VMD Tcl script that draws the C-alpha trace (Angstrom):
set ca {
  {112.69 178.45 176.39}
  {112.77 175.65 173.46}
  {110.24 174.01 171.08}
  {109.89 170.81 169.66}
  {107.01 170.49 167.20}
  {103.94 169.99 169.31}
  {105.20 170.74 172.79}
  {106.73 174.26 174.04}
  {109.47 174.02 177.05}
  {109.32 176.98 179.42}
  {112.11 176.82 181.93}
  {110.89 179.44 184.22}
  {113.62 178.21 186.50}
  {116.26 175.78 186.80}
  {113.46 173.80 189.19}
  {110.31 174.47 187.45}
  {109.52 173.98 183.81}
  {106.45 174.74 182.12}
  {105.43 172.48 179.07}
  {102.52 173.30 176.61}
  {100.78 171.38 173.92}
  {99.82 172.62 170.96}
  {98.67 170.05 167.59}
  {96.14 172.04 165.66}
  {93.45 171.72 164.75}
  {92.18 170.23 167.96}
  {95.12 169.03 169.89}
  {94.99 165.79 169.16}
  {97.65 162.78 170.49}
  {99.39 161.21 168.08}
  {102.27 158.88 167.32}
  {104.52 162.35 166.79}
  {103.14 163.51 170.41}
  {104.48 160.07 172.08}
  {107.79 160.29 170.50}
  {108.23 164.33 172.29}
  {106.83 163.20 175.33}
  {109.34 159.80 175.94}
  {112.27 162.89 174.56}
  {111.05 164.93 177.17}
  {110.68 162.01 179.87}
  {114.76 161.43 179.44}
  {115.28 165.34 179.76}
  {112.99 165.51 182.98}
  {114.42 162.09 184.38}
  {117.98 163.33 183.92}
  {118.02 166.76 184.85}
  {119.61 167.50 188.30}
  {118.05 170.58 189.23}
  {114.29 169.91 187.97}
  {111.83 169.72 190.69}
  {108.25 170.07 189.33}
  {106.55 170.48 185.66}
  {103.27 171.94 184.56}
  {101.50 170.44 181.47}
  {99.18 172.85 179.85}
  {97.53 173.58 176.04}
  {97.77 176.46 174.19}
  {93.98 175.62 173.12}
  {91.22 176.70 175.75}
  {89.32 174.27 173.95}
  {90.95 170.96 173.89}
  {93.58 170.07 176.30}
  {94.42 166.93 174.52}
  {91.23 165.92 172.55}
  {91.74 161.94 172.23}
  {93.99 159.70 169.85}
  {94.18 160.69 166.30}
  {92.26 157.73 164.98}
  {93.57 158.76 161.44}
  {97.24 157.24 162.62}
  {96.27 154.10 164.51}
  {98.01 152.18 162.36}
  {101.68 153.88 162.40}
  {104.33 152.18 163.72}
  {105.45 154.36 166.82}
  {109.27 155.19 166.74}
  {110.66 155.99 170.38}
  {113.65 157.79 171.37}
  {115.38 154.62 172.75}
  {114.16 151.33 173.11}
  {112.11 149.71 175.65}
  {110.67 146.68 176.81}
  {107.28 148.52 177.03}
  {104.89 149.96 174.59}
  {105.37 153.65 174.15}
  {102.79 155.36 175.96}
  {102.69 153.09 178.60}
  {106.38 153.54 178.93}
  {105.72 157.26 179.50}
  {103.06 157.17 181.75}
  {104.81 154.85 184.03}
  {108.32 156.77 184.03}
  {106.27 160.10 184.81}
  {104.11 158.55 187.69}
  {108.03 156.91 189.29}
  {110.05 160.08 188.52}
  {111.43 162.12 191.23}
  {109.76 165.23 189.32}
  {106.73 166.00 190.15}
  {103.88 166.38 187.16}
  {101.05 169.11 187.23}
  {98.23 168.86 184.69}
  {96.78 172.03 184.10}
  {93.76 171.46 182.07}
  {91.17 173.99 180.17}
  {89.32 172.38 177.44}
  {88.12 169.10 176.70}
  {90.26 165.97 177.96}
  {89.21 162.63 176.45}
  {90.30 159.12 176.02}
  {94.30 159.40 176.05}
  {94.15 163.29 176.88}
  {92.22 161.95 180.04}
  {94.90 159.02 180.58}
  {97.49 161.62 179.85}
  {96.23 163.88 182.72}
  {95.60 160.91 185.16}
  {99.16 159.94 184.71}
  {99.94 163.09 186.33}
  {100.68 163.42 189.67}
  {98.25 165.96 190.44}
  {95.82 167.76 187.96}
  {93.85 170.90 188.32}
  {91.14 171.86 185.95}
  {88.89 174.96 185.01}
  {85.44 174.73 186.29}
  {83.77 176.20 183.66}
  {85.94 175.37 180.51}
  {87.32 171.80 181.47}
  {85.48 168.47 179.97}
  {86.48 165.26 180.86}
  {85.84 161.81 179.22}
  {86.49 158.39 178.38}
  {84.50 157.75 175.30}
  {85.87 154.27 174.10}
  {83.15 151.93 175.04}
  {80.80 153.46 172.88}
  {82.62 152.21 169.80}
  {83.12 149.24 171.07}
  {86.46 149.47 173.09}
  {87.86 150.06 176.62}
  {90.46 152.42 177.67}
  {93.82 151.15 176.84}
  {95.95 153.64 178.39}
  {95.61 153.54 182.10}
  {91.86 154.70 182.99}
  {90.88 151.70 183.96}
  {93.65 151.14 186.18}
  {93.70 155.06 187.87}
  {90.42 155.90 188.04}
  {89.57 152.52 190.18}
  {92.25 153.84 192.28}
  {91.01 158.09 192.41}
  {87.40 157.42 191.98}
  {86.39 153.66 193.33}
  {84.83 150.69 191.52}
  {81.11 151.99 190.82}
  {82.47 155.78 189.71}
  {85.11 153.71 187.45}
  {82.51 151.73 186.58}
  {80.44 154.99 185.84}
  {82.71 157.06 183.69}
  {84.06 154.01 181.54}
  {80.49 152.69 180.88}
  {78.65 155.67 179.98}
  {81.42 156.91 177.45}
  {79.70 160.11 178.28}
  {81.22 163.85 179.19}
  {81.70 164.75 182.61}
  {82.28 168.43 183.80}
  {85.19 169.77 186.05}
  {82.81 170.01 189.14}
  {81.77 166.54 189.13}
  {85.27 165.40 188.03}
  {86.26 167.06 191.14}
  {83.94 165.08 193.10}
  {84.43 161.65 191.72}
  {88.56 162.05 192.47}
  {89.30 162.51 189.03}
  {90.79 165.39 189.43}
  {92.23 167.42 192.63}
  {90.03 170.58 191.97}
  {87.85 172.37 189.65}
  {88.91 176.36 190.41}
  {87.48 179.08 188.32}
  {88.71 179.69 185.37}
  {90.34 183.16 186.24}
  {92.33 182.13 189.16}
  {93.55 178.53 187.79}
  {96.76 179.95 186.35}
  {97.94 181.73 189.23}
  {96.87 178.84 191.46}
  {99.00 176.50 189.72}
  {101.58 178.65 188.92}
  {101.81 179.31 193.26}
  {101.67 175.35 193.58}
  {104.55 174.81 191.56}
  {106.75 177.62 192.30}
  {106.27 176.75 196.10}
  {106.45 172.78 195.62}
  {109.88 174.03 193.64}
  {111.41 175.70 196.10}
  {111.65 172.79 198.52}
  {114.16 169.92 198.82}
  {114.47 167.75 196.04}
  {115.30 164.72 198.20}
  {112.16 165.10 200.32}
  {110.16 165.39 197.51}
  {111.84 162.41 195.97}
  {111.58 160.49 198.55}
  {107.61 161.38 199.44}
  {106.32 160.66 196.27}
  {108.24 157.22 195.85}
  {106.38 156.17 199.49}
  {103.01 157.60 198.41}
  {103.25 155.57 195.06}
  {103.56 152.67 196.76}
  {99.63 152.36 196.97}
  {98.99 155.20 194.29}
  {100.02 153.73 190.81}
  {99.03 150.63 189.05}
  {101.04 147.89 188.26}
  {102.73 147.23 185.23}
  {101.72 143.90 184.51}
  {97.85 145.60 184.93}
  {98.01 148.30 182.32}
  {99.86 145.39 179.91}
  {96.49 143.48 180.42}
  {94.42 146.00 179.53}
  {96.36 146.65 176.49}
  {96.00 143.59 174.71}
  {92.26 143.48 175.63}
  {92.02 147.10 174.22}
  {93.66 146.14 170.70}
  {92.01 142.87 170.65}
  {88.79 145.14 170.54}
  {90.00 148.19 168.29}
  {90.39 145.46 165.39}
  {87.07 144.28 165.58}
  {84.48 144.81 162.81}
  {82.09 146.64 164.97}
  {84.86 149.00 166.11}
  {85.99 149.84 162.82}
  {82.97 150.33 161.46}
  {82.00 152.98 164.09}
  {85.29 154.88 163.76}
  {84.83 155.54 160.66}
  {81.00 156.67 160.76}
  {82.38 158.75 163.47}
  {84.63 160.23 161.41}
  {82.28 160.60 158.87}
  {80.32 163.03 161.33}
  {83.04 165.11 162.66}
  {85.19 163.22 165.09}
  {88.87 164.33 164.72}
  {87.55 167.90 163.28}
  {87.04 170.97 165.08}
  {82.92 171.45 165.33}
  {80.33 170.70 167.13}
  {80.59 167.03 167.23}
  {84.02 167.15 168.88}
  {82.90 170.05 171.13}
  {79.65 167.68 172.34}
  {81.93 163.91 171.68}
  {80.20 162.49 175.11}
  {76.71 163.22 173.67}
  {77.35 162.25 170.01}
  {79.48 159.46 170.40}
  {76.43 157.39 172.23}
  {74.29 157.98 169.04}
  {76.81 156.47 166.58}
  {74.74 153.55 164.97}
}
mol new
graphics top color blue
foreach p $ca { graphics top sphere $p radius 0.5 }
foreach p [lrange $ca 0 end-1] q [lrange $ca 1 end] { graphics top cylinder $p $q radius 0.2 }
display resetview
């Protein structure tokens, strides 16, 4: 087992890693997170024995809360140069990697946290403890990290519109019904289910796993050009006066801090005037 600042990597077997996110107080994703994810992606892509990775959280109330808006203006550092923006680089490489990625979700997965989970190949969530949301429209922007493209493919046009335009919270049972996640599983059974699935996949032939994923990807993942177009619209909205004012008001009420505002973000973010 080894640890970065925000991620602990448990190499359970040569073919199976479990990667746990821990960034107190509420698992906000920030520029350091993306740097570490890109570093991990380099390791995932180059390990000849690795077949499956599971991403989970050390905080049962927050899988990944959302992006840390207090650090939104920072220049993103990357472990190596890429033609793509860093988060799109990470999600695109994760989707295209021959290694199978699974998100095991307890707690809130909103905004870029939901987009992180959507970039994984499979998503399994605690029926009692997982909550999903794309709250961006409530503060005057759109989801800019892949939710629009991936939710449209997984949930269909009407439900992707509902999720995005409502900017509300969705429980795991609804997320399962919509196709946002693979399954909502009783919390007491979640760890065992994901562990058994990961171990099972890790026992299969690496080439067969890689070929199956590559061929399914022909219709299952968004084009990079789509992701870049959406990101440009997101950036344009994020610098608007309206959005800046709403984010300031939200932060004054507890956005980004542990407490009721974050626990019930879908409700509160809709009432920012």
